Phi, psi and omega in degrees: 000139180285126179253345176202152179247132183245122182255133152291168180250301184292129186068007173243309179254334172221160179282159175213100192228059176296328177299313179294321179302309184287323176301321176297326185266326190249346190088151186302316185293309180291329174297319180296320180294321178301312178291330179284330192250338189270345182071016184297326185288322178290322177298320180292328176294322178293325177295317180295341178264006172115359176295146179297135190299294185302312181299322180291319179292320178297321177298318182292322177299319179295324184281338183228073186297336180290341176245015189302313183297318182290323179296319183294336176295334178301326179272310189288334182238031184301317184290333175297319178292331183260035183229151356274184170290174176245090191303316183299316179295324177296320177297322178298313179303312178297322179295319177297314180301318181294332177282348182085017178274125177299136180235131182243156167249139173227102196215141170277111189203141173288161180293307182289320178297327177293324177293323178296315181297318183295323178293322180285325186230087187299335179300340178289349179269002188264359184294149176284327176219141186234125178235094181252132188304317182294329177292322188258354179058037172205154183218158173298144004268025181302121181303336182295328181293317178295318179297325177297315179300318181297315179299314183283333183263345183072015179244152181200168175057226185288358171297334194247132171244122193241132175243130179208153184267356184249127184299326181292330177288322176294317180300319180294326178288316181301321181298336178267003180088004176296149165283141189225159170218118175285108187282128170236317177218150182299332181298323178290321178293319176303314180300319178295321178291333172290317180296332177282350182080016182274329178224152169281163178301322176297310180301327183274357186290000000 
């Protein structure tokens, strides 16, 4: 029986579209070059593991001066990349809480960027337990991150139903015996929550 529902955040509860953001500003070809040459994704992983947001992006810009302006957009326009929210998923989170189902977050997220997101999307502050990578200095799909959630919640295996948009994160949860849902659209997630008996069809609408 499911005793808690675990949400990823990016692309599950809010959008996360840096590719689209940069393509709109640079064009598809130059955006591809930016991601290939600037090292921005590696820098973002360090932020997700706790590196300070502005300082780390500024250091990356200094290291790659040919992309400095574009790199600084990652800081200055971060919320644009993390927009909009996904209202149906937010409703599902609220419906689970109204039912008394514990809801956790397990997410790769920077400390400062998570604060920005919570201000923009207050429903991100409503989790019963919060596992943010920057706070814990580990990130998915590291098995230790999943084990930490189990240790602190006292739940494991089929006690947990986890939704994430990345197959490697789902695989890591499945390897621990968690029930999983590969998120593509909130409608599919809603159907899964109904199938699990956690929400009625009306509650999941």
